[in-house]
LOLODREN-327110 format. One record per residue (C-alpha): residue in one letter; chain; x, y, z. Coordinates in Angstrom, 2 decimals, always signed. Layout:
<sites>
+------+------+---------+---------+---------+
! code ! unit !       u !       v !       w !
+------+------+---------+---------+---------+
!    a !    A !       X !       Y !       Z !
...
+------+------+---------+---------+---------+
</sites>
This chain:
<sites>
+------+------+---------+---------+---------+
! code ! unit !       u !       v !       w !
+------+------+---------+---------+---------+
!    m !    A !  +66.77 ! +117.73 !  +46.40 !
!    s !    A !  +63.21 ! +118.35 !  +47.78 !
!    s !    A !  +63.04 ! +117.32 !  +51.51 !
!    r !    A !  +59.83 ! +115.29 !  +50.55 !
!    y !    A !  +62.15 ! +113.00 !  +48.50 !
!    k !    A !  +65.03 ! +113.21 !  +51.04 !
!    k !    A !  +62.09 ! +112.30 !  +53.27 !
!    n !    A !  +60.42 ! +109.23 !  +51.06 !
!    k !    A !  +63.53 ! +108.26 !  +48.35 !
!    t !    A !  +63.56 ! +104.46 !  +50.17 !
!    k !    A !  +59.82 ! +104.37 !  +49.34 !
!    p !    A !  +58.76 ! +103.33 !  +46.17 !
!    l !    A !  +56.37 ! +106.22 !  +43.58 !
!    i !    A !  +53.32 ! +104.37 !  +44.52 !
!    f !    A !  +53.01 ! +104.81 !  +48.03 !
!    l !    A !  +53.81 ! +109.11 !  +47.44 !
!    f !    A !  +51.41 ! +109.55 !  +44.56 !
!    k !    A !  +47.47 ! +108.86 !  +45.06 !
!    p !    A !  +45.61 ! +107.10 !  +43.11 !
!    v !    A !  +47.35 ! +104.68 !  +42.58 !
!    n !    A !  +45.82 ! +103.71 !  +38.73 !
!    k !    A !  +47.16 ! +107.01 !  +37.61 !
!    v !    A !  +50.50 ! +106.17 !  +38.61 !
!    v !    A !  +50.80 ! +102.94 !  +37.39 !
!    h !    A !  +49.44 ! +104.56 !  +34.18 !
!    i !    A !  +52.16 ! +106.83 !  +33.93 !
!    i !    A !  +54.71 ! +104.32 !  +35.00 !
!    r !    A !  +53.00 ! +102.43 !  +31.83 !
!    r !    A !  +53.25 ! +105.13 !  +29.52 !
!    l !    A !  +56.45 ! +106.40 !  +30.23 !
!    m !    A !  +58.10 ! +102.78 !  +30.30 !
!    a !    A !  +56.66 ! +102.44 !  +27.04 !
!    n !    A !  +57.31 ! +105.81 !  +25.33 !
!    y !    A !  +61.51 ! +105.39 !  +26.72 !
!    v !    A !  +64.16 ! +102.55 !  +27.10 !
!    y !    A !  +67.27 ! +102.72 !  +28.36 !
!    q !    A !  +69.98 ! +103.27 !  +26.17 !
!    e !    A !  +73.83 ! +104.61 !  +27.39 !
!    g !    A !  +75.65 ! +107.46 !  +26.50 !
!    a !    A !  +72.23 ! +108.85 !  +24.33 !
!    v !    A !  +70.81 ! +112.13 !  +25.91 !
!    t !    A !  +66.98 ! +113.40 !  +26.27 !
!    p !    A !  +65.84 ! +116.73 !  +26.63 !
!    i !    A !  +64.11 ! +116.99 !  +29.76 !
!    q !    A !  +61.65 ! +119.53 !  +28.51 !
!    d !    A !  +60.77 ! +117.12 !  +25.28 !
!    i !    A !  +59.59 ! +114.28 !  +27.59 !
!    i !    A !  +57.19 ! +116.87 !  +29.50 !
!    d !    A !  +55.99 ! +118.30 !  +25.98 !
!    h !    A !  +55.17 ! +115.02 !  +24.58 !
!    a !    A !  +52.99 ! +113.94 !  +28.18 !
!    e !    A !  +51.37 ! +117.27 !  +27.86 !
!    q !    A !  +50.75 ! +116.39 !  +24.41 !
!    s !    A !  +49.86 ! +112.40 !  +25.53 !
!    k !    A !  +47.50 ! +114.29 !  +28.45 !
!    v !    A !  +49.17 ! +112.72 !  +31.14 !
!    n !    A !  +49.02 ! +114.75 !  +34.71 !
!    t !    A !  +50.41 ! +113.54 !  +37.99 !
!    n !    A !  +48.24 ! +114.09 !  +41.64 !
!    s !    A !  +45.15 ! +116.60 !  +41.63 !
!    g !    A !  +45.66 ! +116.52 !  +37.81 !
!    s !    A !  +48.63 ! +118.99 !  +37.13 !
!    h !    A !  +50.78 ! +118.64 !  +34.54 !
!    l !    A !  +53.71 ! +116.31 !  +34.68 !
!    s !    A !  +56.51 ! +118.47 !  +36.49 !
!    y !    A !  +60.23 ! +118.67 !  +36.62 !
!    t !    A !  +59.68 ! +116.94 !  +39.95 !
!    s !    A !  +57.33 ! +113.97 !  +39.39 !
!    l !    A !  +58.81 ! +113.33 !  +36.91 !
!    g !    A !  +62.22 ! +113.10 !  +38.27 !
!    l !    A !  +60.66 ! +110.87 !  +40.61 !
!    l !    A !  +59.23 ! +108.17 !  +37.98 !
!    v !    A !  +62.65 ! +107.96 !  +36.58 !
!    h !    A !  +64.68 ! +107.22 !  +39.09 !
!    d !    A !  +62.43 ! +104.46 !  +40.54 !
!    v !    A !  +61.49 ! +103.13 !  +37.05 !
!    w !    A !  +65.55 ! +103.29 !  +36.04 !
!    l !    A !  +66.65 ! +102.52 !  +39.49 !
!    g !    A !  +69.52 ! +105.15 !  +39.41 !
!    s !    A !  +71.11 ! +104.44 !  +36.27 !
!    i !    A !  +69.97 ! +107.77 !  +34.51 !
!    q !    A !  +71.39 ! +110.93 !  +35.43 !
!    k !    A !  +70.12 ! +114.51 !  +34.92 !
!    v !    A !  +72.87 ! +116.48 !  +33.21 !
!    k !    A !  +73.20 ! +119.73 !  +30.97 !
!    r !    A !  +73.97 ! +119.75 !  +27.40 !
!    g !    A !  +74.72 ! +123.14 !  +24.89 !
!    p !    A !  +76.28 ! +126.41 !  +24.22 !
!    r !    A !  +77.44 ! +128.28 !  +27.75 !
!    k !    A !  +74.20 ! +130.44 !  +27.60 !
!    q !    A !  +71.74 ! +127.88 !  +26.04 !
!    q !    A !  +72.52 ! +124.76 !  +28.24 !
!    r !    A !  +68.71 ! +122.62 !  +28.21 !
!    n !    A !  +68.95 ! +119.93 !  +31.26 !
!    v !    A !  +68.70 ! +116.50 !  +30.02 !
!    y !    A !  +68.72 ! +112.73 !  +31.01 !
!    l !    A !  +71.57 ! +110.85 !  +30.41 !
!    n !    A !  +71.03 ! +107.32 !  +29.10 !
!    l !    A !  +67.80 ! +107.74 !  +28.42 !
!    s !    A !  +66.14 ! +107.62 !  +24.75 !
!    r !    A !  +62.89 ! +107.96 !  +22.67 !
!    n !    A !  +61.75 ! +104.38 !  +22.10 !
!    d !    A !  +60.31 ! +104.40 !  +18.94 !
!    p !    A !  +60.72 ! +101.18 !  +17.30 !
!    a !    A !  +59.72 ! +102.38 !  +13.93 !
!    p !    A !  +60.54 ! +106.55 !  +13.89 !
!    k !    A !  +58.50 ! +108.89 !  +11.54 !
!    q !    A !  +60.38 ! +111.28 !  +11.13 !
!    h !    A !  +59.46 ! +114.49 !   +9.54 !
!    q !    A !  +60.79 ! +115.02 !   +6.66 !
!    d !    A !  +63.15 ! +117.58 !   +7.11 !
!    c !    A !  +64.70 ! +115.82 !   +9.72 !
!    i !    A !  +67.61 ! +113.54 !   +8.33 !
!    s !    A !  +69.25 ! +110.85 !  +11.27 !
!    l !    A !  +72.75 ! +111.83 !  +12.42 !
!    s !    A !  +74.74 ! +109.25 !  +10.17 !
!    g !    A !  +72.90 ! +110.70 !   +7.15 !
!    k !    A !  +74.32 ! +114.13 !   +7.79 !
!    l !    A !  +77.50 ! +112.81 !   +8.42 !
!    a !    A !  +77.86 ! +110.41 !   +5.66 !
!    g !    A !  +81.02 ! +111.91 !   +3.97 !
!    i !    A !  +81.99 ! +114.57 !   +6.54 !
!    s !    A !  +86.37 ! +114.75 !   +6.27 !
!    i !    A !  +88.51 ! +113.20 !   +9.11 !
!    p !    A !  +92.09 ! +113.28 !  +10.09 !
!    s !    A !  +93.91 ! +110.06 !   +8.86 !
!    d !    A !  +94.12 ! +109.10 !  +12.54 !
!    w !    A !  +90.21 ! +109.26 !  +13.60 !
!    k !    A !  +88.21 ! +106.38 !  +12.44 !
!    m !    A !  +84.65 ! +106.82 !  +12.33 !
!    m !    A !  +82.10 ! +103.98 !  +13.75 !
!    t !    A !  +78.61 ! +103.91 !  +13.40 !
!    d !    A !  +76.92 ! +102.18 !  +16.60 !
!    k !    A !  +73.12 ! +103.02 !  +15.89 !
!    t !    A !  +71.11 ! +105.57 !  +13.86 !
!    n !    A !  +71.42 ! +108.56 !  +15.59 !
!    f !    A !  +74.62 ! +107.49 !  +17.87 !
!    v !    A !  +78.27 ! +108.09 !  +16.06 !
!    s !    A !  +82.00 ! +107.96 !  +17.30 !
!    f !    A !  +85.09 ! +108.95 !  +16.03 !
!    v !    A !  +87.80 ! +107.14 !  +17.81 !
!    r !    A !  +91.63 ! +107.85 !  +17.76 !
!    p !    A !  +93.47 ! +105.43 !  +19.26 !
!    e !    A !  +96.93 ! +106.82 !  +21.13 !
!    k !    A ! +100.33 ! +106.12 !  +21.72 !
!    w !    A ! +100.41 ! +105.78 !  +24.91 !
!    e !    A !  +98.90 ! +102.81 !  +27.69 !
!    f !    A !  +97.81 ! +103.60 !  +30.81 !
!    n !    A !  +97.53 ! +100.24 !  +33.31 !
!    n !    A !  +98.26 !  +98.06 !  +30.22 !
!    v !    A !  +95.36 !  +99.70 !  +28.17 !
!    r !    A !  +96.09 ! +101.35 !  +24.88 !
!    a !    A !  +94.74 ! +105.12 !  +25.43 !
!    v !    A !  +91.89 ! +105.63 !  +23.11 !
!    t !    A !  +90.33 ! +109.61 !  +22.51 !
!    e !    A !  +86.56 ! +109.61 !  +21.64 !
!    v !    A !  +84.18 ! +112.20 !  +20.65 !
!    v !    A !  +80.63 ! +110.53 !  +20.74 !
!    v !    A !  +77.81 ! +112.69 !  +19.11 !
!    s !    A !  +73.87 ! +111.47 !  +19.47 !
!    k !    A !  +71.04 ! +113.19 !  +18.31 !
!    t !    A !  +67.26 ! +112.80 !  +19.58 !
!    v !    A !  +64.89 ! +111.04 !  +16.04 !
!    n !    A !  +62.73 ! +114.25 !  +15.70 !
!    s !    A !  +65.78 ! +117.16 !  +16.60 !
!    d !    A !  +68.64 ! +118.54 !  +14.38 !
!    n !    A !  +70.22 ! +119.28 !  +17.38 !
!    a !    A !  +72.83 ! +116.90 !  +18.40 !
!    f !    A !  +74.97 ! +116.49 !  +21.73 !
!    i !    A !  +79.10 ! +116.06 !  +21.33 !
!    t !    A !  +80.89 ! +115.21 !  +24.29 !
!    i !    A !  +85.06 ! +113.66 !  +24.37 !
!    k !    A !  +86.26 ! +110.66 !  +26.59 !
!    a !    A !  +89.92 ! +110.44 !  +27.12 !
!    h !    A !  +91.82 ! +109.06 !  +30.05 !
!    g !    A !  +88.60 ! +108.11 !  +31.56 !
!    y !    A !  +87.00 ! +111.25 !  +31.87 !
!    q !    A !  +84.07 ! +112.68 !  +29.58 !
!    k !    A !  +83.81 ! +116.53 !  +28.85 !
!    d !    A !  +81.01 ! +117.87 !  +27.73 !
!    l !    A !  +82.48 ! +119.93 !  +24.00 !
!    s !    A !  +78.84 ! +122.50 !  +23.67 !
!    d !    A !  +81.55 ! +125.39 !  +24.85 !
!    v !    A !  +83.93 ! +125.18 !  +22.03 !
!    p !    A !  +83.60 ! +129.00 !  +20.18 !
!    g !    A !  +81.47 ! +129.01 !  +17.21 !
!    l !    A !  +80.25 ! +124.82 !  +17.41 !
!    s !    A !  +76.78 ! +126.25 !  +18.14 !
!    s !    A !  +76.08 ! +128.03 !  +14.78 !
!    l !    A !  +76.86 ! +125.37 !  +12.65 !
!    s !    A !  +75.74 ! +122.08 !  +11.40 !
!    v !    A !  +75.78 ! +118.93 !  +13.21 !
!    q !    A !  +78.69 ! +117.84 !  +10.56 !
!    g !    A !  +80.38 ! +120.93 !  +10.80 !
!    q !    A !  +80.04 ! +120.64 !  +14.80 !
!    d !    A !  +81.88 ! +117.28 !  +14.33 !
!    s !    A !  +84.39 ! +118.82 !  +12.26 !
!    l !    A !  +85.21 ! +121.84 !  +14.20 !
!    a !    A !  +84.99 ! +119.22 !  +17.32 !
!    l !    A !  +87.38 ! +117.41 !  +15.83 !
!    e !    A !  +89.77 ! +120.01 !  +14.69 !
!    y !    A !  +90.00 ! +121.83 !  +18.38 !
!    i !    A !  +91.01 ! +118.36 !  +19.61 !
!    q !    A !  +93.79 ! +117.47 !  +17.17 !
!    k !    A !  +95.09 ! +121.48 !  +18.57 !
!    s !    A !  +94.32 ! +121.57 !  +22.33 !
!    s !    A !  +96.52 ! +120.57 !  +24.89 !
!    f !    A !  +95.39 ! +117.31 !  +27.02 !
!    c !    A !  +96.63 ! +117.13 !  +30.76 !
!    d !    A !  +99.22 ! +114.75 !  +31.44 !
!    g !    A !  +98.24 ! +114.66 !  +35.25 !
!    f !    A ! +101.37 ! +114.09 !  +36.94 !
!    a !    A ! +104.19 ! +111.35 !  +38.04 !
!    l !    A ! +105.20 ! +110.38 !  +41.30 !
!    p !    A ! +108.51 ! +109.42 !  +41.81 !
!    e !    A ! +109.43 ! +105.73 !  +42.07 !
!    g !    A ! +108.38 ! +104.01 !  +45.22 !
!    e !    A ! +106.24 ! +106.93 !  +46.45 !
!    s !    A ! +102.40 ! +106.13 !  +46.93 !
!    i !    A ! +100.53 ! +108.73 !  +46.64 !
!    q !    A !  +99.39 ! +110.87 !  +49.72 !
!    a !    A !  +96.71 ! +113.45 !  +49.16 !
!    f !    A !  +93.37 ! +112.00 !  +51.11 !
!    v !    A !  +91.37 ! +113.55 !  +47.56 !
!    q !    A !  +89.62 ! +111.69 !  +45.01 !
!    h !    A !  +91.99 ! +110.38 !  +42.40 !
!    v !    A !  +93.02 ! +107.89 !  +39.82 !
!    s !    A !  +96.24 ! +106.51 !  +39.39 !
!    g !    A !  +98.12 ! +103.97 !  +37.34 !
!    l !    A ! +101.39 ! +102.73 !  +35.04 !
!    y !    A ! +101.64 ! +105.15 !  +32.18 !
!    n !    A ! +103.69 ! +103.10 !  +29.19 !
!    d !    A ! +104.82 ! +105.25 !  +25.64 !
!    l !    A ! +104.57 ! +103.08 !  +23.02 !
!    s !    A ! +106.53 ! +104.88 !  +21.03 !
!    n !    A ! +109.79 ! +105.20 !  +23.13 !
!    d !    A ! +111.17 ! +101.28 !  +23.16 !
!    g !    A ! +113.84 ! +102.13 !  +26.57 !
!    q !    A ! +110.86 ! +104.40 !  +28.44 !
!    d !    A ! +110.60 ! +103.20 !  +31.68 !
!    n !    A ! +106.48 ! +103.22 !  +33.19 !
!    i !    A ! +106.07 ! +105.40 !  +35.00 !
!    n !    A ! +103.28 ! +106.07 !  +37.93 !
!    l !    A ! +100.67 ! +109.37 !  +36.74 !
!    v !    A !  +97.96 ! +110.46 !  +38.77 !
!    f !    A !  +95.00 ! +112.19 !  +37.94 !
!    s !    A !  +92.28 ! +114.00 !  +39.60 !
!    s !    A !  +88.80 ! +112.56 !  +39.86 !
!    k !    A !  +87.59 ! +115.86 !  +38.70 !
!    c !    A !  +90.48 ! +116.24 !  +35.41 !
!    k !    A !  +88.21 ! +117.45 !  +32.60 !
!    i !    A !  +91.05 ! +116.26 !  +30.21 !
!    f !    A !  +92.29 ! +119.55 !  +28.42 !
!    s !    A !  +94.63 ! +121.90 !  +29.83 !
!    v !    A !  +97.01 ! +124.69 !  +28.68 !
!    t !    A ! +100.43 ! +124.21 !  +27.43 !
!    g !    A ! +102.97 ! +122.48 !  +29.79 !
!    a !    A ! +100.98 ! +122.66 !  +32.17 !
!    r !    A !  +98.35 ! +120.87 !  +34.42 !
!    f !    A !  +94.75 ! +120.69 !  +34.70 !
!    s !    A !  +93.59 ! +123.04 !  +37.62 !
!    e !    A !  +92.13 ! +120.30 !  +39.73 !
!    c !    A !  +95.20 ! +117.92 !  +38.66 !
!    n !    A !  +97.36 ! +120.72 !  +39.81 !
!    k !    A !  +95.89 ! +120.93 !  +43.20 !
!    v !    A !  +96.55 ! +116.99 !  +43.98 !
!    f !    A ! +100.25 ! +117.53 !  +42.97 !
!    k !    A ! +100.18 ! +120.76 !  +44.80 !
!    m !    A !  +98.66 ! +118.65 !  +48.33 !
!    q !    A ! +101.07 ! +115.66 !  +47.55 !
!    n !    A ! +104.23 ! +117.74 !  +46.93 !
!    f !    A ! +103.40 ! +119.52 !  +50.47 !
!    k !    A ! +102.72 ! +116.38 !  +52.55 !
!    r !    A ! +106.37 ! +115.10 !  +50.83 !
!    q !    A ! +108.29 ! +117.89 !  +51.94 !
!    r !    A ! +106.47 ! +118.29 !  +55.15 !
!    k !    A ! +107.73 ! +114.68 !  +55.67 !
!    e !    A ! +111.47 ! +115.66 !  +54.33 !
!    k !    A ! +111.40 ! +118.59 !  +56.92 !
!    r !    A ! +109.64 ! +116.15 !  +59.75 !
!    i !    A ! +107.25 ! +119.53 !  +59.94 !
!    g !    A ! +104.93 ! +118.86 !  +63.07 !
!    i !    A ! +101.37 ! +118.37 !  +62.86 !
!    n !    A !  +99.08 ! +120.65 !  +64.20 !
!    p !    A !  +96.74 ! +118.77 !  +66.91 !
!    k !    A !  +94.09 ! +120.44 !  +65.64 !
!    c !    A !  +94.13 ! +119.09 !  +61.79 !
!    t !    A !  +92.02 ! +117.32 !  +60.37 !
!    k !    A !  +92.93 ! +113.55 !  +60.16 !
!    r !    A !  +91.58 ! +113.26 !  +56.50 !
!    y !    A !  +94.26 ! +115.14 !  +55.20 !
!    l !    A !  +97.00 ! +113.29 !  +56.63 !
!    s !    A !  +98.84 ! +110.86 !  +55.20 !
!    k !    A !  +98.85 ! +107.18 !  +57.34 !
!    e !    A ! +101.86 ! +107.48 !  +58.53 !
!    e !    A ! +100.79 ! +111.00 !  +60.02 !
!    v !    A !  +97.71 ! +109.56 !  +61.35 !
!    v !    A ! +100.18 ! +106.96 !  +63.22 !
!    l !    A ! +101.97 ! +109.42 !  +64.55 !
!    q !    A !  +99.40 ! +111.87 !  +65.80 !
!    l !    A !  +97.63 ! +109.48 !  +67.45 !
!    k !    A ! +100.55 ! +108.29 !  +69.14 !
!    q !    A ! +101.27 ! +112.25 !  +70.29 !
!    e !    A !  +97.95 ! +112.28 !  +72.23 !
!    r !    A !  +97.67 ! +109.17 !  +73.52 !
!    s !    A ! +101.62 ! +110.40 !  +75.14 !
!    n !    A !  +99.60 ! +113.63 !  +76.13 !
!    r !    A !  +96.78 ! +111.72 !  +77.81 !
!    i !    A !  +99.21 ! +109.95 !  +79.26 !
!    n !    A ! +101.09 ! +112.92 !  +80.80 !
!    a !    A !  +98.14 ! +114.70 !  +81.86 !
!    e !    A !  +96.78 ! +111.49 !  +83.67 !
!    r !    A ! +100.18 ! +111.65 !  +85.84 !
!    r !    A ! +100.00 ! +114.67 !  +86.65 !
!    e !    A !  +96.49 ! +114.45 !  +87.59 !
!    k !    A !  +97.91 ! +111.85 !  +90.24 !
+------+------+---------+---------+---------+
</sites>
């Protein structure tokens, strides 16, 4: 983030660029050509190219740049549009997530077929269901046989593409997390239908991270971002609910019989704090409080208060 943006991020764009009428003109064209659409992706370079073709220039007569475009998008959609990367690992592109080209009556090229058209007749596993929300926005959904916080878990593969582009973007959503599937081996060399089939096959053969279970009556003590909730196996009537914990950085997939690395870090931290509490290991006075549990923070403050009182008595 540029120092200029940090300094002026609370000010509207109209105060950052001159002349004002040029900024207003650019904003109007941006709002006329692009709209908010949840889950949609639009390559940033496509917007730049479209602006250049339309001869939309920014301050000092220069072409619309990534920086000025980023400021405009942030101000127009108030931060609801995210800048992310999509595509194969070595060919990733910067795109705007939740932004779509506004084309009420799209004039597609003759060789450009809609996503729903490209996926017509695709063969999917019997436990998956295909749902077409919009012409270029398709989901494959698989209900799971377990609940998390009293809500049935669902694995969803989301496929989207821009109107006049053959490039598709594929992501997976599971237990509250989302991951780009562009790094699946061999995916980029296939057709859109082939990519979806390979993605579903990859998911069918992959192992998902199960997080880790907390013992009954124990609360999470690790002061790191995480998600916890009750797990209920719908296929087993006799099993009690389990309190599961996932790292907020979970990437869904894991090696068979193991957790995702970030979830494993939270588990190890939780396990270490539990063992320290059981063995009553002393707390280092220089230990940062944000790594301690609430009970340990209270204990450390009592020790500091006691040491301060004893020091004052010695001085007298």
